[in-house]
MMTF fields as JSON, N, C-alpha, C and O atoms, coordinates in Angstrom:
{
  "mmtfVersion": "1.0.0",
  "mmtfProducer": "UNKNOWN",
  "numBonds": 455,
  "numAtoms": 456,
  "numGroups": 114,
  "numChains": 1,
  "numModels": 1,
  "chainsPerModel": [1],
  "groupsPerChain": [114],
  "chainIdList": ["A"],
  "bondAtomList": [4, 2, 8, 6, 12, 10, 16, 14, 20, 18, 24, 22, 28, 26, 32, 30, 36, 34, 40, 38, 44, 42, 48, 46, 52, 50, 56, 54, 60, 58, 64, 62, 68, 66, 72, 70, 76, 74, 80, 78, 84, 82, 88, 86, 92, 90, 96, 94, 100, 98, 104, 102, 108, 106, 112, 110, 116, 114, 120, 118, 124, 122, 128, 126, 132, 130, 136, 134, 140, 138, 144, 142, 148, 146, 152, 150, 156, 154, 160, 158, 164, 162, 168, 166, 172, 170, 176, 174, 180, 178, 184, 182, 188, 186, 192, 190, 196, 194, 200, 198, 204, 202, 208, 206, 212, 210, 216, 214, 220, 218, 224, 222, 228, 226, 232, 230, 236, 234, 240, 238, 244, 242, 248, 246, 252, 250, 256, 254, 260, 258, 264, 262, 268, 266, 272, 270, 276, 274, 280, 278, 284, 282, 288, 286, 292, 290, 296, 294, 300, 298, 304, 302, 308, 306, 312, 310, 316, 314, 320, 318, 324, 322, 328, 326, 332, 330, 336, 334, 340, 338, 344, 342, 348, 346, 352, 350, 356, 354, 360, 358, 364, 362, 368, 366, 372, 370, 376, 374, 380, 378, 384, 382, 388, 386, 392, 390, 396, 394, 400, 398, 404, 402, 408, 406, 412, 410, 416, 414, 420, 418, 424, 422, 428, 426, 432, 430, 436, 434, 440, 438, 444, 442, 448, 446, 452, 450],
  "bondOrderList": [1, 1, 1, 1, 1, 1, 1, 1, 1, 1, 1, 1, 1, 1, 1, 1, 1, 1, 1, 1, 1, 1, 1, 1, 1, 1, 1, 1, 1, 1, 1, 1, 1, 1, 1, 1, 1, 1, 1, 1, 1, 1, 1, 1, 1, 1, 1, 1, 1, 1, 1, 1, 1, 1, 1, 1, 1, 1, 1, 1, 1, 1, 1, 1, 1, 1, 1, 1, 1, 1, 1, 1, 1, 1, 1, 1, 1, 1, 1, 1, 1, 1, 1, 1, 1, 1, 1, 1, 1, 1, 1, 1, 1, 1, 1, 1, 1, 1, 1, 1, 1, 1, 1, 1, 1, 1, 1, 1, 1, 1, 1, 1, 1],
  "groupList": [{"groupName": "MET", "atomNameList": ["N", "CA", "C", "O"], "elementList": ["N", "C", "C", "O"], "formalChargeList": [0, 0, 0, 0], "bondAtomList": [1, 0, 2, 1, 3, 2], "bondOrderList": [1, 1, 2], "singleLetterCode": "M", "chemCompType": "L-PEPTIDE LINKING"}, {"groupName": "SER", "atomNameList": ["N", "CA", "C", "O"], "elementList": ["N", "C", "C", "O"], "formalChargeList": [0, 0, 0, 0], "bondAtomList": [1, 0, 2, 1, 3, 2], "bondOrderList": [1, 1, 2], "singleLetterCode": "S", "chemCompType": "L-PEPTIDE LINKING"}, {"groupName": "LEU", "atomNameList": ["N", "CA", "C", "O"], "elementList": ["N", "C", "C", "O"], "formalChargeList": [0, 0, 0, 0], "bondAtomList": [1, 0, 2, 1, 3, 2], "bondOrderList": [1, 1, 2], "singleLetterCode": "L", "chemCompType": "L-PEPTIDE LINKING"}, {"groupName": "ALA", "atomNameList": ["N", "CA", "C", "O"], "elementList": ["N", "C", "C", "O"], "formalChargeList": [0, 0, 0, 0], "bondAtomList": [1, 0, 2, 1, 3, 2], "bondOrderList": [1, 1, 2], "singleLetterCode": "A", "chemCompType": "L-PEPTIDE LINKING"}, {"groupName": "TYR", "atomNameList": ["N", "CA", "C", "O"], "elementList": ["N", "C", "C", "O"], "formalChargeList": [0, 0, 0, 0], "bondAtomList": [1, 0, 2, 1, 3, 2], "bondOrderList": [1, 1, 2], "singleLetterCode": "Y", "chemCompType": "L-PEPTIDE LINKING"}, {"groupName": "ASP", "atomNameList": ["N", "CA", "C", "O"], "elementList": ["N", "C", "C", "O"], "formalChargeList": [0, 0, 0, 0], "bondAtomList": [1, 0, 2, 1, 3, 2], "bondOrderList": [1, 1, 2], "singleLetterCode": "D", "chemCompType": "L-PEPTIDE LINKING"}, {"groupName": "GLN", "atomNameList": ["N", "CA", "C", "O"], "elementList": ["N", "C", "C", "O"], "formalChargeList": [0, 0, 0, 0], "bondAtomList": [1, 0, 2, 1, 3, 2], "bondOrderList": [1, 1, 2], "singleLetterCode": "Q", "chemCompType": "L-PEPTIDE LINKING"}, {"groupName": "HIS", "atomNameList": ["N", "CA", "C", "O"], "elementList": ["N", "C", "C", "O"], "formalChargeList": [0, 0, 0, 0], "bondAtomList": [1, 0, 2, 1, 3, 2], "bondOrderList": [1, 1, 2], "singleLetterCode": "H", "chemCompType": "L-PEPTIDE LINKING"}, {"groupName": "VAL", "atomNameList": ["N", "CA", "C", "O"], "elementList": ["N", "C", "C", "O"], "formalChargeList": [0, 0, 0, 0], "bondAtomList": [1, 0, 2, 1, 3, 2], "bondOrderList": [1, 1, 2], "singleLetterCode": "V", "chemCompType": "L-PEPTIDE LINKING"}, {"groupName": "PRO", "atomNameList": ["N", "CA", "C", "O"], "elementList": ["N", "C", "C", "O"], "formalChargeList": [0, 0, 0, 0], "bondAtomList": [1, 0, 2, 1, 3, 2], "bondOrderList": [1, 1, 2], "singleLetterCode": "P", "chemCompType": "L-PEPTIDE LINKING"}, {"groupName": "ARG", "atomNameList": ["N", "CA", "C", "O"], "elementList": ["N", "C", "C", "O"], "formalChargeList": [0, 0, 0, 0], "bondAtomList": [1, 0, 2, 1, 3, 2], "bondOrderList": [1, 1, 2], "singleLetterCode": "R", "chemCompType": "L-PEPTIDE LINKING"}, {"groupName": "ILE", "atomNameList": ["N", "CA", "C", "O"], "elementList": ["N", "C", "C", "O"], "formalChargeList": [0, 0, 0, 0], "bondAtomList": [1, 0, 2, 1, 3, 2], "bondOrderList": [1, 1, 2], "singleLetterCode": "I", "chemCompType": "L-PEPTIDE LINKING"}, {"groupName": "THR", "atomNameList": ["N", "CA", "C", "O"], "elementList": ["N", "C", "C", "O"], "formalChargeList": [0, 0, 0, 0], "bondAtomList": [1, 0, 2, 1, 3, 2], "bondOrderList": [1, 1, 2], "singleLetterCode": "T", "chemCompType": "L-PEPTIDE LINKING"}, {"groupName": "GLY", "atomNameList": ["N", "CA", "C", "O"], "elementList": ["N", "C", "C", "O"], "formalChargeList": [0, 0, 0, 0], "bondAtomList": [1, 0, 2, 1, 3, 2], "bondOrderList": [1, 1, 2], "singleLetterCode": "G", "chemCompType": "PEPTIDE LINKING"}, {"groupName": "PHE", "atomNameList": ["N", "CA", "C", "O"], "elementList": ["N", "C", "C", "O"], "formalChargeList": [0, 0, 0, 0], "bondAtomList": [1, 0, 2, 1, 3, 2], "bondOrderList": [1, 1, 2], "singleLetterCode": "F", "chemCompType": "L-PEPTIDE LINKING"}, {"groupName": "GLU", "atomNameList": ["N", "CA", "C", "O"], "elementList": ["N", "C", "C", "O"], "formalChargeList": [0, 0, 0, 0], "bondAtomList": [1, 0, 2, 1, 3, 2], "bondOrderList": [1, 1, 2], "singleLetterCode": "E", "chemCompType": "L-PEPTIDE LINKING"}, {"groupName": "CYS", "atomNameList": ["N", "CA", "C", "O"], "elementList": ["N", "C", "C", "O"], "formalChargeList": [0, 0, 0, 0], "bondAtomList": [1, 0, 2, 1, 3, 2], "bondOrderList": [1, 1, 2], "singleLetterCode": "C", "chemCompType": "L-PEPTIDE LINKING"}, {"groupName": "LYS", "atomNameList": ["N", "CA", "C", "O"], "elementList": ["N", "C", "C", "O"], "formalChargeList": [0, 0, 0, 0], "bondAtomList": [1, 0, 2, 1, 3, 2], "bondOrderList": [1, 1, 2], "singleLetterCode": "K", "chemCompType": "L-PEPTIDE LINKING"}],
  "groupTypeList": [0, 1, 2, 3, 2, 4, 0, 5, 6, 7, 8, 9, 10, 3, 11, 12, 8, 13, 2, 10, 2, 10, 5, 8, 5, 8, 2, 12, 3, 14, 15, 5, 13, 3, 1, 5, 3, 1, 5, 6, 8, 2, 2, 5, 10, 3, 12, 3, 2, 5, 10, 8, 2, 8, 1, 6, 5, 3, 5, 2, 2, 3, 15, 3, 3, 7, 10, 7, 3, 3, 5, 11, 9, 14, 1, 13, 8, 11, 4, 3, 7, 6, 7, 12, 9, 8, 13, 3, 16, 8, 10, 5, 2, 15, 8, 11, 3, 17, 3, 13, 15, 2, 3, 5, 2, 10, 7, 6, 8, 2, 14, 2, 9, 2],
  "groupIdList": [1, 2, 3, 4, 5, 6, 7, 8, 9, 10, 11, 12, 13, 14, 15, 16, 17, 18, 19, 20, 21, 22, 23, 24, 25, 26, 27, 28, 29, 30, 31, 32, 33, 34, 35, 36, 37, 38, 39, 40, 41, 42, 43, 44, 45, 46, 47, 48, 49, 50, 51, 52, 53, 54, 55, 56, 57, 58, 59, 60, 61, 62, 63, 64, 65, 66, 67, 68, 69, 70, 71, 72, 73, 74, 75, 76, 77, 78, 79, 80, 81, 82, 83, 84, 85, 86, 87, 88, 89, 90, 91, 92, 93, 94, 95, 96, 97, 98, 99, 100, 101, 102, 103, 104, 105, 106, 107, 108, 109, 110, 111, 112, 113, 114],
  "secStructList": [7, 7, 7, 7, 3, 3, 3, 7, 6, 6, 1, 7, 2, 2, 2, 2, 2, 2, 2, 2, 6, 6, 6, 7, 7, 7, 7, 5, 2, 2, 2, 2, 6, 7, 6, 6, 7, 7, 2, 2, 2, 2, 2, 2, 2, 2, 2, 2, 6, 6, 7, 3, 3, 3, 5, 7, 7, 1, 1, 2, 2, 2, 2, 2, 2, 2, 2, 2, 2, 6, 6, 7, 7, 7, 7, 7, 3, 3, 3, 3, 7, 6, 6, 1, 7, 2, 2, 2, 2, 2, 2, 2, 2, 2, 2, 2, 6, 6, 6, 7, 7, 2, 2, 2, 2, 6, 6, 7, 3, 3, 3, 3, 7, 7],
  "xCoordList": [160.685, 159.753, 158.688, 158.958, 157.057, 156.423, 155.716, 155.651, 155.208, 154.876, 153.378, 152.574, 153.073, 151.761, 150.599, 151.262, 149.475, 148.424, 147.613, 147.579, 147.128, 146.354, 144.986, 145.26, 143.354, 142.55, 141.776, 141.053, 141.998, 140.648, 139.34, 139.206, 138.528, 136.575, 136.292, 135.265, 137.056, 136.65, 137.095, 136.936, 137.712, 138.161, 137.396, 137.515, 136.581, 135.625, 136.466, 137.692, 135.265, 135.744, 135.971, 136.644, 135.507, 136.046, 137.559, 137.999, 138.449, 139.901, 140.37, 141.049, 139.891, 140.724, 140.208, 141.07, 139.209, 139.116, 140.329, 141.193, 140.062, 140.712, 142.084, 142.537, 143.119, 144.241, 144.588, 145.51, 143.757, 143.867, 143.625, 144.215, 143.363, 142.869, 144.291, 144.521, 145.26, 146.637, 147.772, 148.998, 146.962, 148.102, 148.816, 149.855, 148.365, 148.591, 148.315, 147.334, 148.997, 148.879, 147.831, 148.36, 146.624, 146.231, 145.347, 145.126, 144.996, 144.685, 143.157, 143.5, 142.09, 141.211, 140.989, 141.422, 140.649, 140.443, 138.623, 138.449, 137.469, 137.087, 137.195, 136.437, 137.995, 138.788, 139.721, 140.007, 140.267, 141.224, 140.42, 141.037, 138.925, 137.72, 138.18, 138.108, 138.517, 138.422, 138.313, 139.029, 137.066, 136.409, 135.628, 135.245, 135.262, 134.712, 136.216, 136.011, 137.778, 138.561, 138.718, 138.207, 139.455, 139.519, 140.98, 141.54, 141.092, 142.528, 143.83, 144.865, 143.598, 144.939, 145.405, 146.598, 144.1, 143.977, 144.258, 144.771, 143.692, 144.24, 145.438, 145.544, 146.375, 147.667, 148.375, 149.563, 147.9, 148.822, 149.144, 150.201, 147.606, 147.35, 148.12, 149.025, 147.903, 148.797, 150.463, 151.181, 150.674, 152.254, 152.509, 153.047, 152.146, 152.049, 152.23, 153.125, 151.307, 151.628, 152.722, 153.01, 153.07, 154.207, 153.689, 154.323, 152.576, 151.461, 151.342, 150.87, 151.494, 151.097, 149.145, 148.418, 148.762, 147.391, 146.753, 146.781, 146.111, 145.337, 144.036, 143.231, 143.655, 142.59, 141.935, 142.665, 140.974, 139.988, 139.214, 138.449, 139.583, 139.593, 140.274, 141.485, 139.972, 141.004, 140.771, 141.152, 140.139, 140.595, 141.778, 142.506, 141.829, 143.028, 144.576, 145.611, 144.487, 145.758, 145.845, 146.999, 145.029, 145.547, 146.427, 147.387, 145.917, 146.441, 148.145, 149.05, 148.031, 149.402, 150.808, 152.033, 149.742, 151.12, 151.257, 152.26, 150.125, 150.619, 151.756, 152.559, 151.703, 152.685, 154.056, 155.257, 153.392, 155.027, 155.975, 157.186, 155.247, 155.494, 155.854, 156.727, 155.521, 156.018, 157.215, 157.812, 157.278, 158.4, 157.9, 158.633, 156.281, 155.641, 155.817, 155.079, 156.898, 156.969, 155.554, 154.762, 155.272, 154.141, 154.718, 155.797, 154.119, 154.366, 154.051, 154.407, 153.363, 153.123, 151.735, 151.163, 151.214, 149.731, 149.841, 150.479, 148.959, 148.878, 147.024, 146.172, 146.906, 145.859, 144.982, 145.453, 143.756, 143.518, 141.677, 140.752, 141.651, 140.582, 139.104, 138.929, 138.419, 136.853, 136.308, 135.604, 136.802, 136.613, 137.228, 136.828, 138.838, 139.514, 139.154, 139.289, 138.686, 138.212, 138.879, 140.054, 137.91, 138.329, 139.834, 140.745, 139.767, 140.88, 141.924, 142.664, 142.35, 143.268, 144.113, 145.325, 143.203, 143.538, 144.087, 145.21, 143.442, 143.751, 145.484, 146.532, 145.199, 146.665, 147.497, 148.484, 147.632, 148.844, 148.886, 150.038, 147.903, 148.457, 149.025, 149.871, 148.676, 149.539, 150.545, 151.07, 151.424, 152.439, 153.654, 154.762, 152.462, 153.354, 153.955, 155.099, 152.98, 153.081, 154.207, 154.766, 154.305, 155.036, 155.876, 156.036, 156.489, 157.81, 158.061, 158.979, 157.581, 158.0, 158.788, 159.618, 158.707, 159.481, 158.685, 158.236, 158.677, 158.031, 159.021, 158.563, 160.152, 161.076, 161.05, 161.7, 159.97, 160.084, 158.952, 159.127, 158.061, 156.891, 156.847, 156.115, 157.657, 157.361, 157.895, 158.969, 156.818, 156.845, 156.028, 155.962, 155.539, 155.469, 153.457, 152.598, 153.228, 151.997, 152.524, 153.526, 151.681, 151.45, 150.36, 149.72, 149.985, 148.641, 148.965, 150.092, 147.528, 147.318, 146.202, 145.625, 145.766, 146.894, 147.925, 147.936, 148.943, 150.674, 150.807, 151.915],
  "yCoordList": [-20.354, -19.704, -20.705, -21.781, -20.171, -20.87, -20.761, -19.619, -21.642, -21.657, -21.076, -21.634, -19.837, -19.03, -20.037, -20.556, -20.29, -20.998, -19.558, -18.442, -19.927, -19.158, -20.069, -20.886, -20.269, -21.021, -20.534, -19.539, -21.433, -21.102, -21.181, -21.665, -20.871, -21.044, -22.488, -22.881, -23.155, -24.384, -25.548, -26.768, -24.697, -25.64, -24.961, -23.905, -26.262, -25.848, -25.257, -25.203, -24.683, -23.651, -24.076, -23.376, -25.412, -26.365, -26.672, -27.046, -26.596, -26.882, -25.571, -25.53, -24.235, -22.781, -22.749, -22.422, -22.973, -22.977, -23.861, -23.423, -25.172, -26.453, -25.925, -26.281, -25.246, -24.65, -23.619, -23.671, -22.797, -21.352, -21.973, -21.052, -22.54, -23.457, -23.757, -23.598, -24.306, -24.878, -23.711, -23.792, -22.667, -21.175, -21.298, -20.646, -22.108, -21.957, -20.29, -19.66, -19.876, -18.562, -18.838, -19.7, -18.639, -18.944, -17.432, -16.456, -17.435, -16.473, -17.008, -17.89, -16.621, -17.306, -16.598, -15.465, -16.63, -16.015, -15.154, -14.067, -15.784, -14.94, -13.522, -12.555, -13.64, -12.513, -11.638, -10.491, -12.231, -11.401, -10.742, -9.737, -10.791, -10.356, -11.226, -10.539, -12.24, -12.965, -14.32, -15.185, -14.253, -15.522, -15.831, -16.991, -14.729, -15.31, -15.013, -13.926, -15.288, -15.087, -16.386, -17.461, -16.208, -17.193, -18.129, -17.856, -19.261, -20.332, -19.399, -19.262, -18.928, -17.94, -16.957, -16.819, -15.815, -15.048, -15.094, -14.236, -16.685, -16.936, -17.618, -17.797, -18.053, -18.518, -17.54, -17.541, -16.641, -15.001, -14.88, -15.094, -14.297, -13.762, -14.633, -14.143, -15.773, -16.538, -16.311, -16.176, -16.338, -16.176, -14.934, -15.015, -13.631, -12.497, -12.124, -11.335, -12.703, -12.833, -13.77, -13.86, -14.334, -15.441, -16.638, -17.203, -16.855, -17.922, -19.118, -18.878, -20.342, -21.623, -21.762, -21.722, -21.897, -22.17, -23.465, -24.399, -23.47, -24.919, -24.874, -24.109, -26.033, -26.439, -27.73, -28.61, -28.032, -28.893, -29.062, -29.978, -27.922, -27.566, -28.523, -28.352, -29.623, -30.222, -29.634, -30.241, -28.455, -27.691, -26.957, -26.715, -26.52, -25.84, -26.58, -26.045, -27.612, -28.712, -28.382, -28.552, -27.923, -28.059, -26.76, -26.579, -25.886, -24.346, -24.508, -24.084, -25.583, -25.59, -26.527, -26.409, -27.486, -28.145, -27.115, -27.038, -26.314, -25.432, -24.255, -23.829, -23.91, -22.955, -23.846, -23.58, -24.825, -26.096, -26.308, -26.095, -26.796, -26.872, -26.143, -26.432, -24.526, -23.482, -22.61, -21.564, -23.112, -22.427, -20.768, -19.78, -20.807, -19.836, -19.954, -20.602, -19.181, -18.971, -18.749, -17.877, -19.855, -20.13, -20.498, -21.088, -20.221, -20.472, -21.743, -22.055, -22.676, -24.27, -24.125, -23.035, -25.155, -25.8, -27.065, -28.037, -27.031, -28.284, -28.359, -27.495, -29.902, -30.482, -31.65, -32.492, -31.391, -32.3, -32.689, -31.878, -34.581, -34.229, -34.073, -34.381, -33.722, -33.352, -34.292, -33.879, -35.672, -36.421, -36.969, -37.845, -36.022, -36.482, -35.861, -34.64, -36.612, -36.193, -34.675, -34.309, -34.091, -32.521, -32.579, -31.753, -33.962, -33.879, -33.989, -33.006, -35.277, -35.743, -34.188, -33.977, -33.474, -32.217, -31.404, -30.947, -31.108, -29.915, -30.689, -30.076, -32.513, -32.436, -32.493, -32.078, -33.114, -32.844, -31.171, -30.742, -30.22, -29.065, -28.563, -27.673, -29.011, -28.383, -28.659, -27.788, -30.045, -30.368, -29.469, -28.984, -29.624, -28.796, -27.38, -26.959, -26.814, -25.445, -25.242, -24.167, -26.027, -25.706, -26.203, -25.424, -27.392, -27.653, -27.268, -27.872, -26.666, -26.52, -25.19, -24.943, -24.53, -23.407, -22.859, -23.642, -21.682, -21.388, -22.298, -22.814, -22.311, -22.708, -24.16, -24.778, -24.86, -26.265, -26.708, -27.664, -26.062, -25.783, -25.165, -25.507, -24.194, -23.324, -24.092, -24.578, -23.918, -24.091, -25.945, -26.681, -26.17, -27.4, -27.757, -26.881, -29.252, -29.46, -30.45, -31.128, -30.521, -31.62, -31.861, -31.045, -33.219, -33.714, -34.257, -34.594, -34.357, -34.823, -35.96, -35.925, -36.827, -36.584, -37.21, -38.217, -37.057, -37.237, -38.909, -39.442],
  "zCoordList": [9.842, 9.364, 8.983, 8.449, 9.379, 8.805, 7.525, 7.069, 6.893, 5.301, 5.517, 6.263, 4.75, 5.077, 3.952, 3.054, 3.88, 3.052, 2.446, 2.965, 1.452, 0.527, 0.287, -0.592, 0.824, 0.785, -0.212, -0.171, -1.291, -2.735, -2.237, -1.113, -2.74, -2.684, -2.514, -1.961, -2.913, -2.538, -1.513, -1.556, -0.575, 0.351, 1.951, 2.572, 2.141, 3.527, 4.381, 4.476, 5.181, 6.254, 7.271, 8.027, 7.731, 8.775, 8.743, 9.83, 7.734, 7.515, 8.109, 9.135, 7.262, 7.704, 9.18, 9.996, 9.581, 10.988, 11.853, 12.612, 11.461, 12.18, 12.086, 13.173, 11.424, 10.895, 12.006, 12.82, 11.868, 12.813, 14.085, 14.651, 14.817, 15.557, 16.392, 17.59, 15.197, 15.309, 15.22, 15.3, 15.039, 15.124, 13.631, 13.53, 12.36, 11.019, 10.407, 10.803, 9.719, 9.061, 8.116, 7.414, 7.637, 6.828, 6.057, 6.774, 4.835, 4.493, 3.147, 2.359, 3.033, 2.462, 1.038, 1.248, -0.001, -0.987, -0.749, -1.301, 0.074, 0.661, 1.544, 1.472, 2.125, 3.239, 2.246, 2.59, 0.847, 0.406, -0.424, -0.778, -1.132, -1.742, -3.112, -4.131, -3.269, -4.301, -4.546, -5.051, -3.978, -4.167, -5.288, -5.439, -6.307, -7.65, -8.14, -8.68, -8.334, -8.957, -9.917, -9.603, -11.099, -12.165, -11.078, -10.017, -12.073, -11.03, -11.509, -10.857, -12.511, -12.802, -12.197, -11.924, -11.803, -10.591, -9.28, -8.561, -8.921, -7.675, -7.312, -6.098, -8.018, -8.261, -8.565, -8.242, -9.151, -9.011, -7.918, -7.325, -7.454, -5.728, -4.901, -4.225, -4.864, -4.116, -3.908, -2.917, -5.239, -5.279, -4.555, -3.45, -5.104, -4.742, -3.535, -3.233, -2.576, -1.567, -0.516, 0.678, -1.756, -0.995, -0.081, 0.809, -0.447, -0.086, -0.637, -1.748, -0.53, -1.072, -1.135, -0.142, -2.345, -2.807, -2.576, -3.378, -1.304, -1.179, -1.507, -0.975, -2.775, -3.605, -3.665, -4.121, -3.395, -3.803, -5.064, -5.366, -5.797, -7.343, -8.118, -7.977, -9.01, -9.696, -11.216, -12.217, -11.245, -12.535, -12.658, -13.621, -10.934, -10.895, -10.94, -10.544, -11.383, -11.342, -12.606, -13.0, -13.55, -15.298, -15.357, -16.106, -14.423, -14.332, -14.335, -15.053, -12.811, -12.201, -13.116, -13.162, -13.761, -14.832, -15.993, -16.701, -16.122, -17.579, -17.202, -18.031, -16.135, -15.641, -15.139, -15.104, -14.836, -14.505, -15.566, -15.502, -16.658, -18.569, -18.98, -19.799, -18.799, -19.649, -18.374, -18.628, -17.505, -16.917, -16.319, -16.356, -15.711, -15.373, -13.305, -12.561, -12.944, -11.925, -11.199, -11.556, -9.882, -9.011, -7.812, -7.866, -6.539, -5.132, -4.715, -3.578, -5.497, -4.978, -5.091, -5.052, -5.224, -5.017, -4.184, -4.588, -2.549, -2.152, -2.312, -2.102, -2.808, -3.616, -2.617, -1.853, -2.891, -1.736, -2.491, -2.549, -3.104, -3.381, -2.629, -1.45, -3.212, -2.366, -1.106, -0.184, -1.281, -0.302, 0.753, 1.519, 0.708, 1.214, 2.911, 2.982, 4.356, 5.296, 5.988, 5.944, 6.509, 6.863, 7.805, 7.744, 8.777, 9.875, 9.1, 9.093, 8.15, 7.684, 6.785, 6.741, 6.279, 5.498, 6.445, 6.232, 7.567, 8.827, 9.235, 9.439, 9.244, 9.7, 9.288, 9.895, 7.836, 6.972, 6.808, 6.746, 6.734, 6.424, 7.394, 7.307, 8.302, 9.435, 9.802, 10.494, 9.561, 8.89, 8.131, 8.357, 6.877, 5.699, 6.244, 6.072, 6.88, 6.969, 8.57, 8.788, 9.186, 10.453, 9.401, 8.462, 9.331, 8.986, 7.335, 6.781, 6.848, 5.316, 5.083, 5.958, 4.336, 3.713, 2.112, 1.275, 2.025, 0.535, -0.684, -1.704, -0.341, -1.53, -1.677, -2.52, -0.493, -0.748, -1.914, -2.668, -1.925, -2.667, -3.84, -4.769, -3.852, -4.865, -6.694, -7.05, -7.324, -8.422, -8.538, -9.522, -7.138, -6.982, -6.758, -6.66, -6.736, -6.551, -5.612, -5.839, -4.347, -3.773, -3.227, -2.563, -3.496, -3.006, -1.785, -1.421, -0.922, 0.139, 0.122, -0.965, 0.848, 2.058, 2.204, 1.495, 2.897, 3.022, 2.978, 3.044]
}
């Protein structure tokens, strides 16, 4: 079973399109009606949908760290710095999505590029 991804509003559309062309299950915060949601709400929403949140927002790392330290469950975060090339993000996210499972990233933060 592949890993489903939830893209926050900071992830460029080109990454989402590239992943969809590679048959990766992606839902964007915009498509979900949550593009203006706070980091807390986005992380809760991704968790409720059993999806890993993908972000390029460094502020989200503080929320994930807080939840990790307080032992508050979340489905996981994949973070890429804004200067990470689109192609590298697509390649790494495809590998993670196709080879990983939700349990692999639950309560974790993974940094790109791999």
